[in-house]
C-alpha positions as CSV (number, residue, x, y, z in Angstrom):
1,M,-37.6,4.3,-15.3
2,S,-38.4,8.3,-15.1
3,Y,-35.7,10.7,-14.5
4,N,-38.2,14.2,-14.1
5,L,-36.1,16.3,-16.5
6,P,-37.4,19.3,-17.4
7,A,-38.6,19.8,-21.4
8,D,-35.5,21.7,-22.3
9,A,-32.9,19.5,-20.8
10,A,-29.8,18.3,-22.4
11,I,-27.8,14.9,-22.4
12,A,-24.2,15.5,-22.5
13,F,-22.2,12.5,-23.9
14,Q,-18.4,11.9,-25.8
15,G,-18.2,11.5,-29.2
16,H,-20.0,12.8,-32.6
17,R,-23.3,12.2,-33.2
18,G,-23.7,8.6,-34.2
19,A,-21.9,7.4,-31.2
20,Y,-22.6,4.6,-29.4
21,S,-23.1,7.2,-26.5
22,H,-25.7,9.3,-28.4
23,L,-27.4,6.0,-29.2
24,A,-27.9,5.5,-25.4
25,C,-29.1,8.9,-25.1
26,Q,-31.5,8.4,-27.7
27,K,-32.8,5.3,-25.4
28,M,-33.0,6.8,-22.1
29,F,-33.7,10.2,-23.1
30,P,-35.7,9.8,-26.6
31,D,-37.2,13.4,-25.8
32,H,-34.6,15.5,-25.0
33,A,-31.8,17.1,-27.0
34,V,-27.9,15.9,-27.0
35,Q,-25.1,17.6,-26.0
36,P,-21.8,16.0,-28.0
37,C,-18.2,16.7,-26.7
38,T,-14.8,16.5,-27.8
39,S,-14.1,14.2,-24.5
40,F,-15.2,12.1,-21.2
41,I,-13.9,15.2,-19.1
42,D,-15.9,17.5,-21.0
43,A,-19.4,15.9,-20.9
44,M,-19.0,15.6,-17.2
45,R,-17.9,19.3,-16.6
46,A,-21.1,20.2,-18.6
47,V,-22.8,18.2,-16.1
48,E,-20.9,19.6,-13.6
49,N,-21.3,23.2,-14.9
50,G,-24.7,23.4,-15.1
51,M,-24.2,23.0,-19.0
52,A,-26.3,20.0,-19.5
53,A,-28.7,18.0,-16.7
54,R,-27.4,14.3,-17.5
55,A,-23.8,12.7,-18.9
56,M,-24.3,9.4,-20.2
57,I,-20.6,7.9,-20.0
58,P,-19.5,4.7,-21.1
59,L,-18.4,2.5,-17.8
60,E,-17.4,-1.2,-19.2
61,N,-17.6,-2.9,-22.0
62,S,-18.0,-7.0,-22.2
63,T,-15.9,-7.9,-25.1
64,A,-13.1,-5.1,-24.3
65,G,-13.8,-4.1,-20.7
66,R,-13.6,-1.0,-18.2
67,V,-12.8,2.2,-19.7
68,E,-10.7,3.0,-17.1
69,E,-10.3,7.0,-17.7
70,I,-13.7,6.9,-16.1
71,Y,-13.0,5.4,-12.8
72,R,-10.0,7.9,-12.4
73,L,-12.4,11.0,-13.1
74,I,-14.9,10.1,-11.5
75,P,-13.8,11.0,-7.8
76,E,-12.1,14.3,-9.1
77,L,-15.8,15.9,-10.1
78,K,-18.6,16.4,-7.8
79,L,-20.9,14.2,-9.9
80,H,-23.8,11.7,-8.4
81,L,-24.2,8.5,-10.0
82,V,-28.1,8.2,-10.8
83,G,-28.4,5.4,-13.3
84,E,-27.1,2.7,-15.5
85,H,-27.6,1.7,-19.2
86,F,-26.9,-1.4,-20.7
87,E,-26.7,-0.9,-24.5
88,P,-26.3,-3.6,-26.9
89,V,-23.2,-3.2,-29.3
90,D,-24.0,-3.7,-33.4
91,H,-20.6,-2.9,-35.0
92,C,-21.5,-2.7,-38.6
93,L,-18.8,-1.8,-41.3
94,M,-19.8,0.9,-43.2
95,A,-18.1,2.7,-46.6
96,R,-18.7,5.6,-49.3
97,P,-21.9,5.0,-51.4
98,G,-21.3,2.1,-54.5
99,T,-18.1,0.8,-52.5
100,G,-17.5,-3.1,-52.6
101,I,-16.0,-4.4,-49.1
102,D,-13.2,-5.8,-51.3
103,A,-12.4,-2.2,-52.5
104,L,-11.1,-1.2,-48.6
105,K,-7.6,-1.2,-47.4
106,T,-8.0,1.2,-44.3
107,V,-10.7,0.6,-41.3
108,A,-11.0,3.6,-39.0
109,S,-12.9,3.4,-35.5
110,H,-12.3,3.8,-31.4
111,P,-9.4,1.5,-30.5
112,Q,-12.0,-0.4,-28.3
113,A,-14.2,-1.0,-31.3
114,L,-11.5,-2.0,-33.8
115,A,-10.0,-4.6,-30.4
116,Q,-13.8,-5.8,-30.5
117,C,-13.3,-6.2,-34.2
118,A,-9.9,-7.5,-34.8
119,R,-10.7,-11.0,-35.9
120,H,-12.9,-9.9,-38.6
121,I,-10.5,-7.0,-39.6
122,E,-7.9,-9.8,-40.0
123,S,-9.5,-12.0,-42.0
124,L,-10.3,-9.4,-44.6
125,G,-6.9,-7.5,-44.7
126,L,-7.6,-4.4,-43.4
127,N,-5.3,-1.9,-41.9
128,A,-6.6,-0.4,-38.6
129,Q,-6.6,2.9,-38.1
130,A,-7.2,4.4,-34.5
131,M,-9.7,7.4,-34.1
132,L,-11.1,9.2,-30.9
133,D,-14.4,7.5,-31.7
134,T,-16.7,5.7,-33.8
135,A,-18.9,8.3,-35.0
136,G,-16.0,10.7,-36.2
137,A,-14.3,7.8,-37.7
138,A,-17.6,7.5,-39.7
139,L,-17.8,11.5,-40.5
140,A,-14.0,11.2,-41.9
141,V,-15.2,8.6,-44.2
142,S,-18.1,10.4,-45.5
143,E,-16.5,13.2,-46.1
144,S,-13.2,12.2,-47.8
145,S,-12.8,10.8,-51.5
146,D,-11.0,7.7,-51.1
147,P,-12.8,5.0,-51.8
148,T,-10.3,2.6,-49.9
149,R,-11.2,3.9,-46.5
150,G,-13.8,2.1,-44.6
151,A,-15.4,2.9,-40.7
152,I,-16.8,0.4,-38.2
153,A,-19.3,2.4,-36.3
154,S,-23.1,2.0,-35.2
155,R,-26.4,1.8,-37.6
156,L,-27.0,5.7,-36.5
157,A,-23.8,6.6,-37.9
158,A,-24.3,5.3,-41.1
159,E,-27.7,6.7,-41.4
160,L,-26.6,10.6,-40.5
161,Y,-23.4,10.6,-42.4
162,G,-24.7,8.5,-45.7
163,L,-22.6,5.6,-45.6
164,D,-23.5,2.2,-46.8
165,I,-23.5,-0.7,-44.3
166,L,-21.4,-3.7,-45.7
167,H,-21.3,-5.6,-43.2
168,D,-23.4,-5.4,-39.8
169,Q,-22.7,-7.4,-36.3
170,F,-19.2,-6.9,-37.5
171,Q,-18.0,-7.7,-34.3
172,D,-16.2,-11.0,-33.1
173,V,-18.5,-12.5,-30.1
174,K,-22.1,-12.1,-30.2
175,G,-23.7,-10.4,-27.2
176,N,-21.2,-7.3,-26.8
177,T,-22.7,-5.1,-24.8
178,T,-21.6,-1.7,-23.5
179,R,-22.9,-0.5,-19.5
180,F,-23.2,3.3,-19.0
181,I,-23.7,5.5,-16.3
182,I,-25.8,8.6,-16.1
183,L,-24.4,11.1,-13.9
184,S,-26.3,14.3,-12.4
185,G,-25.2,17.4,-10.7
186,T,-27.2,16.6,-7.7
187,E,-27.9,14.1,-5.2
188,I,-31.1,11.8,-6.9
189,L,-32.3,9.2,-4.1
190,P,-35.2,6.9,-5.6
191,E,-37.4,6.0,-2.5
192,F,-37.2,2.2,-1.7
193,Q,-39.8,-0.5,-3.1
194,P,-39.4,-3.7,-1.7
195,D,-40.1,-5.1,-5.0
196,R,-37.3,-3.2,-6.6
197,A,-33.8,-4.2,-7.5
198,Y,-31.0,-1.4,-6.4
199,I,-27.1,-0.7,-7.5
200,T,-25.6,1.3,-4.8
201,S,-21.9,2.8,-6.1
202,I,-18.9,3.7,-3.5
203,V,-15.4,4.8,-3.8
204,F,-12.8,4.7,-1.0
205,R,-9.1,3.6,-0.2
206,V,-7.9,1.6,2.6
207,R,-6.1,2.4,5.5
208,N,-2.5,1.5,5.5
209,I,-3.0,-1.5,7.7
210,P,-2.1,-5.1,7.4
211,A,-5.4,-7.0,5.6
212,A,-6.8,-3.4,5.5
213,L,-9.1,-4.5,1.9
214,Y,-9.9,-7.5,3.1
215,K,-11.6,-5.6,6.8
216,A,-12.7,-3.3,4.7
217,L,-14.7,-5.7,2.6
218,G,-15.8,-8.0,5.3
219,G,-18.7,-6.2,6.7
220,F,-20.7,-7.0,3.2
221,A,-20.3,-10.8,3.8
222,T,-21.1,-10.3,7.1
223,N,-24.1,-8.4,6.9
224,G,-25.4,-10.9,3.5
225,V,-24.7,-8.0,1.1
226,N,-23.6,-8.8,-2.3
227,M,-21.0,-7.2,-4.1
228,V,-21.1,-7.1,-7.9
229,K,-18.2,-5.7,-8.8
230,L,-14.8,-4.5,-7.4
231,E,-12.3,-2.5,-9.4
232,S,-9.3,-1.1,-8.0
233,Y,-6.4,1.4,-10.1
234,I,-3.6,3.1,-9.1
235,L,-4.2,7.2,-8.1
236,G,-1.6,9.5,-9.8
237,S,2.1,8.7,-9.5
238,R,1.4,7.3,-6.3
239,L,2.3,3.8,-6.5
240,S,1.3,2.3,-3.1
241,A,-2.4,4.5,-3.3
242,S,-5.2,2.2,-4.7
243,Q,-8.6,4.0,-5.1
244,F,-11.5,1.0,-5.3
245,H,-15.0,1.4,-6.6
246,V,-17.3,-1.5,-5.8
247,D,-20.7,-2.0,-7.0
248,I,-23.4,-3.1,-4.5
249,E,-26.8,-4.8,-5.0
250,G,-29.3,-2.7,-2.4
251,H,-30.3,0.1,-1.7
252,V,-28.9,2.8,1.0
253,D,-32.1,2.5,3.2
254,Q,-32.0,-0.4,3.5
255,R,-29.9,-2.2,7.6
256,P,-27.9,-4.2,5.9
257,L,-26.4,-2.2,3.3
258,Q,-26.1,0.5,6.2
259,L,-24.0,-1.5,8.6
260,A,-21.8,-3.3,5.9
261,I,-20.9,1.0,4.5
262,E,-20.7,1.5,8.3
263,E,-17.8,-1.8,9.0
264,L,-16.3,-0.8,5.5
265,G,-15.4,3.4,7.1
266,F,-13.4,1.7,9.8
267,F,-11.0,0.0,7.8
268,A,-11.0,2.9,4.7
269,E,-10.4,6.7,4.0
270,D,-12.1,9.0,1.4
271,L,-15.3,6.9,1.1
272,R,-17.6,8.2,-1.1
273,I,-21.6,7.3,-1.9
274,L,-21.7,8.3,-5.2
275,G,-25.4,7.0,-5.7
276,T,-28.0,4.9,-5.3
277,Y,-30.4,4.4,-8.7
278,E,-32.2,1.2,-9.9
279,A,-30.7,-1.5,-11.7
280,H,-31.3,-1.7,-15.3
281,P,-33.7,-4.8,-15.8
282,F,-30.9,-6.0,-18.2
283,R,-29.2,-7.5,-14.8
284,A,-31.9,-9.8,-14.4
285,S,-31.9,-11.3,-17.7
286,H,-29.8,-14.4,-18.3
287,Q,-27.4,-12.9,-21.2
288,F,-26.1,-10.8,-18.0
289,R,-26.0,-13.8,-15.8
290,D,-23.8,-15.7,-18.4
């Protein structure tokens, strides 16, 4: 999958170097510099303001579920979804060099990583400490002189911060995978090729009429278009206003999808096509279908 980026283009992500987002950047953009950011909104703003060419943002995890903040941020920004990446997550329990696993009393990481390793943490009798990101937790351990502190992070983080890996595959569930989306400040529509699979992502609100959501989504069924994801969330403090995010199999140049979107428009407002992009090969694997 090619993104035709200039050689000096940077890829923004949230977290410290060594975060799983950094690892995903290396996989998708191995020849480009990365730009660590303190928050998701900072990474996305970096693209919106032209300080970075792309942002690599985690959207959901097969164990911990969706990253709710991202669904709320995307409609607020003028960014386009131009790709996706599925990154297998290998959580590693790590500590300062020479530290034995029996010496640990606390383990720090991002809340989602702690949740994904909860049973292993409990079995070792460790106290969990939440931090802003996994790599930041590894960095903090490397800078501490306390031998009882450990972190859960990626193998890349252990290498960057000189920590020993005490236990790899520390996650409770095998096959743990995070789906990332790739955001751009400009729309990039791939040319439709019949032998390739595509995903189109849309956000919308339904009109305040009876059975609005049922009617809005009916066009996908009648036109034979497969909807692979439907997420809803409340906008701001208005409990009656729900926003919906849908991922659909297909390219916007395909007539059935065009008809389905046209029908959706009759019953929806604030309808916005976030982007059409090639489906990541992971979707076609047995692992994803399960």
